[in-house]
KEPA-238049 format. One record per residue (C-alpha): residue number from 1; residue in one letter; x, y, z; chain. Coordinates in pm, whole numbers, plus 50000, padded with zeros to 5 digits. Example, Ala and Ser with C-alpha at 12.3 -4.5 7.8 and 13.67 -1.06 7.14 Angstrom:
<rs>
1/a/51230/49550/50780/A
2/s/51367/49894/50714/A
</rs>
This chain:
<rs>
1/m/36392/95508/35598/A
2/q/36471/95143/35678/A
3/q/36602/94919/35957/A
4/w/36402/95114/36213/A
5/e/36237/94976/36526/A
6/v/36016/95206/36735/A
7/s/35863/95084/37060/A
8/g/35714/95192/37391/A
9/l/35635/95556/37314/A
10/e/35316/95758/37352/A
11/l/35236/95988/37060/A
12/r/34967/96252/37023/A
13/n/34910/96509/36749/A
14/p/34591/96700/36836/A
15/a/34473/97030/36693/A
16/a/34159/97238/36684/A
17/a/34133/97202/36304/A
18/p/34226/96901/36088/A
19/d/34530/96896/35863/A
20/y/34763/96632/35718/A
21/r/34885/96475/36042/A
22/s/35020/96136/36145/A
23/g/35163/95966/36450/A
24/i/35441/95790/36256/A
25/l/35487/95833/35881/A
26/a/35751/95634/35689/A
27/i/35797/95731/35321/A
28/n/35993/95552/35052/A
29/s/36081/95768/34753/A
30/s/36424/95607/34704/A
31/g/36347/95425/34379/A
32/g/36430/95091/34543/A
33/v/36337/94850/34820/A
34/l/36358/94966/35183/A
35/r/36349/94691/35446/A
36/h/36246/94635/35805/A
37/i/36029/94882/35988/A
38/q/35891/94754/36319/A
39/i/35648/94955/36534/A
40/t/35538/94789/36858/A
41/d/35390/94864/37199/A
42/m/35299/95222/37112/A
43/t/35007/95435/37233/A
44/i/34897/95667/36953/A
45/s/34600/95895/37011/A
46/q/34429/96219/36914/A
47/i/34575/96252/36566/A
48/s/34383/96541/36407/A
49/g/34414/96448/36042/A
50/y/34162/96477/35762/A
51/s/33913/96193/35822/A
52/g/33825/96193/35454/A
53/g/34177/96251/35327/A
54/w/34445/96022/35183/A
55/y/34513/95729/35411/A
56/s/34887/95717/35483/A
57/r/34909/96095/35534/A
58/n/34634/96091/35797/A
59/a/34725/95786/36002/A
60/g/34839/95668/36340/A
61/v/35103/95468/36154/A
62/g/35143/95541/35783/A
63/i/35375/95339/35561/A
64/q/35382/95523/35229/A
65/t/35538/95427/34893/A
66/d/35580/95723/34658/A
67/h/35542/95706/34282/A
68/t/35899/95708/34152/A
69/t/36108/95593/33856/A
70/p/36248/95338/33912/A
71/v/35974/95192/34131/A
72/s/35990/95219/34512/A
73/t/35859/94962/34758/A
74/f/35890/94832/35116/A
75/d/35962/94486/35259/A
76/d/35926/94350/35615/A
77/i/35680/94581/35788/A
78/v/35564/94481/36139/A
79/i/35300/94685/36326/A
80/a/35203/94493/36638/A
81/g/35074/94531/36993/A
82/n/34991/94900/36966/A
83/t/34694/95096/37101/A
84/f/34524/95355/36881/A
85/d/34258/95594/37006/A
86/r/34077/95870/36814/A
87/v/34301/95879/36510/A
88/d/34168/96074/36209/A
89/r/34160/95923/35949/A
90/i/34296/95574/36000/A
91/a/34494/95382/36261/A
92/i/34720/95184/36023/A
93/a/34769/95248/35650/A
94/v/35019/95073/35421/A
95/t/34955/95246/35088/A
96/p/35107/95440/34799/A
97/d/35103/95818/34818/A
98/r/34806/95830/34578/A
99/d/34611/95623/34329/A
100/g/34768/95517/34002/A
101/e/35036/95287/33862/A
102/g/35400/95348/33947/A
103/t/35458/95171/34279/A
104/g/35560/94815/34353/A
105/l/35397/94560/34584/A
106/t/35488/94600/34951/A
107/t/35585/94259/35093/A
108/g/35624/94107/35438/A
109/v/35350/94317/35600/A
110/k/35232/94189/35940/A
111/i/34968/94390/36128/A
112/r/34895/94204/36451/A
113/n/34726/94235/36789/A
114/n/34655/94606/36781/A
115/v/34370/94764/36978/A
116/i/34191/95038/36784/A
117/r/33913/95265/36910/A
118/y/33719/95558/36764/A
119/s/33901/95602/36433/A
120/g/33752/95886/36234/A
121/g/33750/95672/35921/A
122/d/33899/95329/35859/A
123/d/34099/95112/36101/A
124/i/34344/94911/35883/A
125/l/34417/94932/35510/A
126/v/34671/94767/35279/A
127/v/34690/94888/34917/A
128/k/34935/94729/34672/A
129/g/35048/94457/34910/A
130/q/35159/94098/34856/A
131/g/35121/93835/35127/A
132/a/35001/94078/35396/A
133/l/34887/93923/35727/A
134/i/34625/94116/35926/A
135/e/34570/93916/36242/A
136/g/34431/93940/36595/A
137/n/34336/94308/36587/A
138/d/34052/94445/36802/A
139/a/33878/94742/36637/A
140/a/33568/94924/36757/A
141/y/33362/95244/36721/A
142/g/33517/95382/36402/A
143/g/33391/95553/36089/A
144/t/33223/95853/36249/A
145/k/33392/96138/36059/A
146/s/33518/96038/35712/A
147/n/33207/96166/35534/A
148/w/33241/96504/35700/A
149/a/33612/96604/35703/A
150/c/33764/96646/35357/A
151/p/34089/96828/35279/A
152/p/34067/97155/35085/A
153/s/33885/97147/34753/A
154/g/34060/96962/34474/A
155/q/34258/96730/34703/A
156/y/34177/96360/34749/A
157/c/33867/96291/34955/A
158/n/33682/95965/35011/A
159/g/33406/95968/35268/A
160/a/33348/95591/35255/A
161/s/33529/95378/35511/A
162/a/33538/95020/35635/A
163/s/33711/94877/35937/A
164/i/33966/94642/35774/A
165/w/34021/94626/35400/A
166/m/34258/94583/35110/A
167/a/34282/94694/34745/A
168/g/34508/94600/34456/A
169/s/34670/94332/34670/A
170/l/34769/93967/34635/A
171/d/34746/93678/34883/A
172/t/34614/93881/35178/A
173/v/34517/93688/35493/A
174/v/34275/93853/35739/A
175/q/34216/93633/36043/A
176/g/34129/93638/36411/A
177/n/34017/94002/36409/A
178/s/33721/94163/36582/A
179/s/33531/94460/36440/A
180/v/33247/94619/36636/A
181/c/33031/94924/36565/A
182/h/33192/95069/36254/A
183/v/32929/95328/36167/A
184/n/33037/95495/35843/A
185/e/32733/95599/35642/A
186/s/32866/95515/35293/A
187/d/33019/95172/35354/A
188/g/33053/95084/35723/A
189/q/33142/94714/35693/A
190/a/33377/94521/35919/A
191/f/33573/94391/35619/A
192/d/33607/94496/35257/A
193/v/33758/94308/34963/A
194/d/33787/94612/34738/A
195/w/33913/94653/34381/A
196/g/34175/94443/34207/A
197/n/34256/94176/34469/A
198/r/34366/93817/34412/A
199/n/34348/93529/34660/A
200/t/34209/93713/34962/A
201/l/34133/93495/35266/A
202/i/33891/93625/35534/A
203/q/33874/93370/35817/A
204/y/33817/93325/36193/A
205/n/33690/93682/36246/A
206/y/33408/93829/36459/A
207/s/33183/94113/36343/A
208/r/32909/94284/36546/A
209/n/32678/94583/36495/A
210/n/32869/94727/36201/A
211/r/32643/94967/36013/A
212/g/32714/94835/35664/A
213/g/32732/94469/35762/A
214/f/32996/94201/35795/A
215/i/33169/94226/35456/A
216/l/33173/94434/35137/A
217/i/33282/94274/34811/A
218/m/33348/94529/34539/A
219/p/33299/94486/34164/A
220/p/33553/94627/33918/A
221/i/33560/95006/33924/A
222/n/33750/95270/33732/A
223/v/34021/95433/33942/A
224/s/34216/95672/33722/A
225/g/34555/95527/33630/A
226/e/34486/95196/33809/A
227/p/34439/94917/33549/A
228/m/34393/94658/33828/A
229/s/34085/94842/33951/A
230/r/33904/94742/33632/A
231/v/33977/94369/33680/A
232/p/33738/94164/33899/A
233/s/33888/94029/34220/A
234/d/33921/93652/34229/A
235/g/34021/93379/34473/A
236/t/33817/93540/34752/A
237/v/33745/93294/35036/A
238/i/33528/93390/35335/A
239/r/33511/93113/35597/A
240/y/33464/93036/35967/A
241/n/33358/93389/36065/A
242/i/33078/93510/36294/A
243/s/32845/93801/36219/A
244/e/32623/93914/36509/A
245/d/32343/94166/36455/A
246/d/32534/94351/36186/A
247/t/32376/94665/36027/A
248/r/32211/94764/36358/A
249/t/32399/95031/36553/A
250/d/32155/95102/36838/A
251/p/32381/94932/37096/A
252/c/32686/95132/36987/A
253/p/32827/95436/37172/A
254/v/32861/95613/36835/A
255/q/32591/95646/36569/A
256/p/32578/95719/36195/A
257/r/32412/96038/36075/A
258/s/32230/95841/35805/A
259/n/32203/95485/35679/A
260/g/32303/95319/35353/A
261/p/32268/94954/35246/A
262/r/32196/94698/35518/A
263/d/32329/94357/35421/A
264/v/32542/94113/35617/A
265/i/32725/94023/35295/A
266/h/32710/94316/35055/A
267/f/32798/94318/34688/A
268/a/32841/94680/34574/A
269/g/32693/94602/34235/A
270/s/32763/94285/34037/A
271/v/32946/93989/34188/A
272/p/33313/93999/34077/A
273/n/33385/93694/33857/A
274/r/33723/93717/33679/A
275/a/33703/93557/33336/A
276/g/33930/93256/33294/A
277/s/34011/93230/33666/A
278/a/33997/92887/33831/A
279/s/33855/93059/34143/A
280/a/33637/93326/33988/A
281/q/33345/93294/34230/A
282/p/33368/93431/34586/A
283/d/33357/93121/34809/A
284/i/33156/93178/35128/A
285/y/33143/92880/35361/A
286/n/33111/92771/35726/A
287/n/33017/93114/35859/A
288/t/32767/93177/36137/A
289/i/32525/93471/36098/A
290/y/32283/93592/36365/A
291/i/32007/93848/36286/A
292/p/31763/93925/36572/A
293/q/31397/94010/36535/A
294/n/31267/94337/36383/A
295/r/31554/94371/36135/A
296/g/31521/94425/35761/A
297/t/31882/94314/35712/A
298/y/31946/94097/35409/A
299/v/32176/93799/35454/A
300/i/32321/93864/35108/A
301/g/32237/94183/34921/A
302/s/32351/94413/34644/A
303/r/32334/94781/34561/A
304/s/32198/94666/34226/A
305/g/31873/94572/34402/A
306/v/31702/94237/34445/A
307/n/31880/94101/34136/A
308/t/32245/94126/34039/A
309/n/32486/93980/33785/A
310/g/32757/93729/33867/A
311/s/32761/93428/34096/A
312/f/32914/93296/34419/A
313/l/32935/92983/34634/A
314/f/32742/92970/34964/A
315/r/32794/92642/35152/A
316/n/32786/92507/35508/A
317/n/32672/92840/35650/A
318/l/32459/92864/35965/A
319/v/32211/93153/35954/A
320/v/31974/93240/36238/A
321/n/31751/93512/36092/A
322/y/31452/93635/36295/A
323/g/31425/93943/36071/A
324/t/31254/94000/35738/A
325/g/31550/94020/35497/A
326/g/31644/93754/35244/A
327/y/31895/93687/34967/A
328/v/31986/93862/34645/A
329/n/31887/93680/34325/A
330/t/32171/93573/34095/A
331/t/32219/93328/33811/A
332/g/32463/93042/33860/A
333/s/32528/93074/34234/A
334/t/32569/92750/34431/A
335/y/32392/92697/34764/A
336/a/32464/92373/34949/A
337/n/32421/92227/35299/A
338/n/32327/92552/35473/A
339/l/32122/92568/35793/A
340/l/31876/92859/35769/A
341/y/31662/92903/36078/A
342/g/31408/93169/36177/A
343/t/31175/93372/35959/A
344/a/31107/93208/35623/A
345/h/31186/93429/35322/A
346/s/31080/93369/34965/A
347/t/31433/93432/34833/A
348/a/31605/93191/35071/A
349/p/31766/92888/34902/A
350/t/31584/92560/34955/A
351/a/31804/92298/34789/A
352/g/31999/92106/35053/A
353/t/31885/92347/35324/A
354/i/31820/92251/35687/A
355/t/31559/92468/35861/A
356/e/31571/92327/36215/A
357/d/31683/92514/36528/A
358/p/32067/92498/36534/A
359/q/32063/92488/36916/A
360/l/32341/92740/36980/A
361/t/32487/92756/37329/A
362/g/32385/93121/37386/A
363/p/32286/93346/37541/A
364/l/32229/93569/37240/A
365/p/32284/93847/37162/A
366/t/32624/93852/37332/A
367/g/32705/94224/37298/A
368/a/33072/94127/37324/A
369/t/33370/94337/37221/A
370/g/33668/94142/37094/A
371/m/33647/93764/37058/A
372/a/33503/93708/37408/A
373/g/33151/93630/37288/A
374/i/33215/93368/37024/A
375/e/33152/93066/37250/A
376/a/32781/93156/37255/A
377/f/32762/93059/36886/A
378/r/32884/92703/36937/A
379/p/32610/92444/36867/A
380/v/32529/92194/37141/A
381/a/32585/91824/37086/A
382/s/32231/91758/36962/A
383/s/32243/92034/36698/A
384/p/32133/91943/36344/A
385/a/32442/92136/36227/A
386/a/32672/91858/36347/A
387/r/32821/91646/36066/A
388/a/32572/91794/35817/A
389/g/32808/91991/35593/A
390/v/32957/91916/35255/A
391/t/33330/91838/35237/A
392/i/33529/92132/35099/A
393/a/33886/92095/34979/A
394/n/34164/92317/35120/A
395/n/33943/92431/35406/A
396/g/34225/92546/35634/A
397/g/34218/92238/35854/A
398/r/34052/92396/36159/A
399/d/33741/92580/36271/A
400/l/33708/92920/36440/A
401/f/33800/92774/36779/A
402/g/34103/92584/36651/A
403/t/33941/92240/36638/A
404/t/34081/92009/36370/A
405/l/33833/91952/36088/A
406/p/33733/91600/35985/A
407/t/33824/91465/35644/A
408/a/33453/91398/35572/A
409/a/33112/91517/35695/A
410/p/33211/91849/35857/A
411/g/32970/92054/36061/A
412/i/32773/92358/35946/A
413/g/32877/92701/36075/A
414/a/33195/92844/36223/A
415/f/33231/92575/36489/A
416/e/33313/92217/36397/A
417/a/33310/92059/36741/A
418/t/33009/92068/36965/A
419/l/33038/92093/37341/A
420/p/33079/91765/37533/A
421/n/32748/91604/37625/A
422/p/32737/91432/37967/A
423/i/32401/91269/37884/A
424/q/32459/90907/37786/A
425/n/32281/90753/37487/A
426/s/32144/91101/37419/A
427/g/31989/91007/37082/A
428/f/31885/90646/37159/A
429/d/32065/90531/36844/A
430/s/32196/90230/37032/A
431/g/31846/90092/36980/A
432/s/31791/90058/37357/A
433/l/31726/90281/37657/A
434/g/32075/90222/37794/A
435/a/32139/90461/38083/A
436/w/31779/90585/38078/A
437/a/31518/90461/38325/A
438/t/31145/90452/38257/A
439/s/30914/90657/38480/A
440/g/30543/90691/38552/A
441/s/30257/90447/38603/A
442/g/30136/90444/38243/A
443/t/30250/90245/37943/A
444/t/30624/90185/37964/A
445/s/30835/90403/37735/A
446/s/31045/90231/37470/A
447/v/31286/90305/37188/A
448/s/31124/90360/36849/A
449/s/31244/90414/36493/A
450/v/30936/90621/36402/A
451/s/31038/90968/36274/A
452/p/31341/91034/36497/A
453/a/31467/91392/36510/A
454/r/31826/91275/36459/A
455/g/31984/90949/36364/A
456/t/31784/90626/36365/A
457/h/31587/90615/36691/A
458/a/31398/90820/36950/A
459/v/31220/90732/37275/A
460/q/30843/90681/37259/A
461/t/30639/90745/37573/A
462/g/30298/90613/37656/A
463/a/29989/90826/37616/A
464/a/29976/90930/37984/A
465/n/30192/90912/38297/A
466/s/30488/90788/38100/A
467/g/30843/90902/38038/A
468/v/31215/90840/38079/A
469/q/31479/90995/38303/A
470/q/31854/90988/38357/A
471/t/32068/91108/38646/A
472/v/32369/91297/38514/A
473/s/32669/91322/38746/A
474/g/32996/91514/38742/A
475/l/32831/91856/38716/A
476/v/32979/92169/38873/A
477/p/32814/92316/39187/A
478/g/32675/92664/39125/A
479/a/32724/92637/38747/A
480/t/32453/92719/38493/A
481/y/32352/92455/38237/A
482/r/32130/92451/37929/A
483/l/31924/92137/37868/A
484/t/31788/92082/37517/A
485/a/31597/91804/37342/A
486/t/31362/91762/37048/A
487/l/31006/91665/37142/A
488/r/30671/91605/36972/A
489/v/30332/91455/37045/A
490/q/30137/91211/36832/A
491/t/29812/91397/36892/A
492/a/29832/91774/36834/A
493/d/29756/92002/37131/A
494/e/29846/91738/37388/A
495/q/30153/91821/37598/A
496/i/30492/91664/37653/A
497/a/30757/91812/37882/A
498/l/31135/91832/37903/A
499/g/31250/91882/38261/A
500/v/31522/91873/38526/A
501/k/31501/91798/38898/A
502/n/31719/91696/39193/A
503/y/31986/91953/39105/A
504/g/31968/92162/39421/A
505/g/31698/92394/39292/A
506/t/31327/92401/39206/A
507/e/31220/92148/38945/A
508/a/31201/92317/38604/A
509/y/31043/92209/38279/A
510/a/30938/92332/37935/A
511/k/30653/92197/37723/A
512/t/30541/92164/37365/A
513/t/30208/92075/37207/A
514/s/30351/92036/36857/A
515/s/30304/91721/36651/A
516/v/30627/91788/36458/A
517/n/30975/91756/36603/A
518/t/31037/92074/36803/A
519/p/31359/92173/36985/A
520/i/31291/92265/37349/A
521/a/31540/92426/37589/A
522/l/31559/92533/37951/A
523/t/31834/92675/38168/A
524/f/31901/92595/38534/A
525/t/32169/92666/38793/A
526/m/32310/92392/39011/A
527/g/32282/92414/39388/A
528/a/32587/92527/39584/A
529/s/32682/92170/39677/A
530/s/32509/91971/39401/A
531/t/32704/91768/39144/A
532/a/32420/91571/38980/A
533/a/32085/91640/38815/A
534/t/31802/91424/38685/A
535/v/31687/91511/38334/A
536/y/31364/91375/38195/A
537/c/31103/91363/37923/A
538/y/30747/91300/38041/A
539/k/30394/91290/37900/A
540/n/30137/91348/38172/A
541/s/29805/91293/37998/A
542/g/29628/91242/37665/A
543/t/29546/90968/37417/A
544/g/29852/90964/37188/A
545/a/30219/90880/37240/A
546/g/30500/91129/37285/A
547/y/30847/91125/37133/A
548/c/31180/91260/37267/A
549/d/31521/91268/37100/A
550/a/31855/91446/37074/A
551/f/31915/91536/37439/A
552/s/32202/91770/37520/A
553/l/32334/91928/37840/A
554/v/32597/92200/37820/A
555/r/32745/92442/38067/A
556/v/32688/92805/37975/A
557/t/32820/93135/38099/A
558/a/32519/93328/38220/A
559/p/32560/93707/38243/A
560/t/32405/93870/38546/A
561/n/32033/93922/38487/A
562/l/31919/94246/38653/A
563/v/31548/94161/38629/A
564/a/31387/94028/38946/A
565/n/31140/93742/38909/A
566/a/31243/93735/38543/A
567/g/31062/93412/38461/A
568/f/30769/93463/38703/A
569/e/30858/93130/38865/A
570/t/30758/93266/39207/A
571/g/30399/93227/39085/A
572/v/30317/93588/39175/A
573/l/30365/93925/39004/A
574/t/30586/94096/39267/A
575/p/30801/94302/39213/A
576/w/30632/94367/38880/A
577/a/30337/94609/38878/A
578/a/30030/94565/38660/A
579/t/29971/94856/38418/A
580/g/29712/94993/38180/A
581/s/29344/95073/38210/A
582/n/29282/94699/38212/A
583/a/29556/94627/38466/A
584/s/29333/94395/38665/A
585/a/29345/94145/38377/A
586/t/29724/94102/38418/A
587/s/29821/93785/38602/A
588/v/30087/93518/38648/A
589/s/29973/93182/38517/A
590/a/30098/92849/38386/A
591/s/29935/92932/38053/A
592/g/30187/93213/38006/A
593/a/30499/92997/38040/A
594/s/30737/92970/37746/A
595/s/30960/92760/37976/A
596/g/30941/92664/38340/A
597/s/30610/92664/38524/A
598/f/30477/93021/38499/A
599/g/30467/93327/38276/A
600/l/30301/93668/38262/A
601/v/29955/93680/38101/A
602/t/29816/94017/37991/A
603/g/29459/94112/37919/A
604/a/29339/94137/37561/A
605/s/29402/94512/37550/A
606/s/29541/94800/37760/A
607/s/29711/94552/37990/A
608/g/30063/94467/38093/A
609/a/30325/94482/38366/A
610/q/30636/94682/38437/A
611/q/30936/94675/38669/A
612/t/31179/94954/38758/A
613/v/31534/94818/38765/A
614/g/31791/95006/38972/A
615/g/32168/94993/39006/A
616/l/32239/95072/38641/A
617/a/32544/95266/38531/A
618/p/32500/95604/38359/A
619/s/32590/95629/37990/A
620/t/32605/95251/37962/A
621/t/32444/95022/37706/A
622/y/32216/94738/37820/A
623/v/32026/94467/37632/A
624/l/31668/94374/37726/A
625/t/31538/94044/37592/A
626/g/31226/93836/37639/A
627/w/30995/93578/37486/A
628/l/30648/93702/37388/A
629/r/30334/93581/37216/A
630/a/30002/93741/37126/A
631/a/29738/93587/36900/A
632/a/29694/93549/36527/A
633/g/29674/93895/36375/A
634/e/29761/94067/36706/A
635/s/30082/94192/36869/A
636/i/30242/94249/37207/A
637/a/30536/94472/37298/A
638/l/30853/94450/37506/A
639/g/30980/94795/37601/A
640/v/31196/95021/37814/A
641/k/31141/95378/37934/A
642/g/31263/95615/38203/A
643/a/31628/95541/38130/A
644/g/31729/95895/38044/A
645/a/31670/95827/37676/A
646/a/31377/95794/37439/A
647/e/31133/95512/37511/A
648/a/31199/95206/37294/A
649/f/30999/94891/37229/A
650/r/30983/94585/37005/A
651/s/30661/94416/36899/A
652/v/30599/94046/36846/A
653/s/30307/93927/36636/A
654/g/30124/93597/36624/A
655/a/30034/93317/36863/A
656/t/30377/93151/36877/A
657/y/30641/93253/37132/A
658/s/30914/93457/36964/A
659/p/31219/93638/37103/A
660/a/31249/94016/37116/A
661/s/31548/94228/37214/A
662/i/31619/94597/37267/A
663/a/31954/94765/37324/A
664/f/31945/95104/37496/A
665/t/32192/95341/37655/A
666/t/32119/95506/37987/A
667/g/32139/95882/38019/A
668/s/32444/96056/38161/A
669/a/32281/96077/38506/A
670/s/32044/95780/38489/A
671/t/32079/95475/38713/A
672/t/31732/95322/38666/A
673/a/31513/95201/38381/A
674/t/31155/95081/38366/A
675/i/31105/94769/38155/A
676/y/30763/94649/38050/A
677/c/30551/94400/37861/A
678/y/30227/94547/37725/A
679/k/29942/94449/37496/A
680/n/29771/94756/37360/A
681/s/29477/94617/37167/A
682/g/29304/94306/37041/A
683/s/29057/94042/37151/A
684/s/29289/93774/37299/A
685/t/29534/93766/37587/A
686/g/29909/93790/37541/A
687/a/30202/93647/37735/A
688/c/30562/93732/37827/A
689/d/30829/93517/37989/A
690/e/31202/93478/38050/A
691/l/31299/93848/38053/A
692/t/31665/93940/38089/A
693/l/31844/94271/38127/A
694/t/32221/94250/38093/A
695/k/32502/94497/38053/A
696/l/32643/94508/37701/A
697/g/33009/94425/37657/A
</rs>
């Protein structure tokens, strides 16, 4: 079969019981090269194959090379712009008819811009390929069946699956793909560099809520009759990708029946290092990884345990990790110029590491399907990730968003360029106030070189009634903006504020009492006819100076927040209701604010507040987020109940505000949910602020 083009058809192959079934199956047993098969603009669904069976014989599109003498192979395979839905096992497979030597390398494979949903096993696989391009595909909700649907006894069965992977292949490029909610229990990663590969490039991809993590990197294994399987893969480069909340499947419409390893980057044993190779170590650089609170997910892990053999390179990566997982221990690995923010872990690398807030645009988590959510991971102009990376040769020349990379001093993470900053002289590194004006009746603020957060200078306020402000013009009426800056006070426990006014809404501000440089952020929405806003830094009282630096103002896309009085800025509890046997201790107070002017304050125990939110869609996933604090040694919970599903909550411990998030799915007939903040026990009050409830996806 060659010189075939198939387009514009709808194919289904359903049955009550699985069997060897495909949508399209092309087989080469000619003993030579067959050329040009193009499959485009197809809709292929309900293929009732064996979800644990051999790939090409249970596929939406299977391109199969048989073992023949002389050797058979294909050239020029294009599979593009198709839609696959509920295909068992796999949407697209370009493979031999079985394991073992005896087939050539398929060349000219291009798998592009396909939409894939609910595959029983894998989504895309190339085995024995050379120069394959897997690009722009959108895969979600796969891996539900491969552990549970084998062919008859004695025939090939592999219950493990990953979304997009390759084996025994050379020079494979995997770029611009999205993989969401692959839930296979054995593997379950978005991407897999399996056995016997050379020069695999994984770049510009987005991965979210995949059970096994972002990527699996296999060690040599012993596949019968496959000598390449026993040779470590080399030349593996993983760069400019985003991993969001991988290993957690709660937000997904499908769920695993059990759970295996939970690592963003997972080595299935030792790290593959091919002896004598100039590129023996997997090279992992300029990726962005986001792990929310209450996760045990490791950033880098191994099935071997906390220690494994082999080494890798890990450079210029931006990791926001609010969970408790860390990094596998190896000998000879190189860590350089990474930004690791969030919960400190004893196994995290320290050499050349930045631990400051990366100041991502947000809001996070995005809950996006496809590439729609990646903008939230772009750092703002004042981010410490900017220009803080190490120069890496042959880096592809662009970042995830297509921005040209500099020849020196690149950024950290998947985005090189930060968003434009309309605030002039935002870091005071001119050595003067410039566009800033002093404010207040106290000691006049001035530019200082004492411990700036960035660059060479910061602004120093007086001890009381002193600050600076700048009117920023050219803003968009009705648009939402995020203002950030890094603030500190000379005398601990005194306050300094970052604020915005004259924007067509109520003046808003956020405060810190820290004596070390602390990033502060607040979000505001411009009035319907307003095009300017006044941003400021101000110290109201005290005996020591204040310091402000690294201002940034960026426009953000704010999803609809279904919570009323979400930040308690009305100054009253309504429409929240106090709860618990100590409900009378619940109040709205300035002392509860994590940003703005007010927040919710609970009693020390048996005290909280709840709100019933209506207008939800049945069988739909939502994300609840909030900022909470308790006291040292105590905890406070953010939760949801009455949504037609089991009650769920997340606890935050300690006296510092920390984020919490919960994803839940409404019942099939549920249109309401009750959200709450509650402190069950202890001797000190708790606080909650800035709650959001948004639809996922």
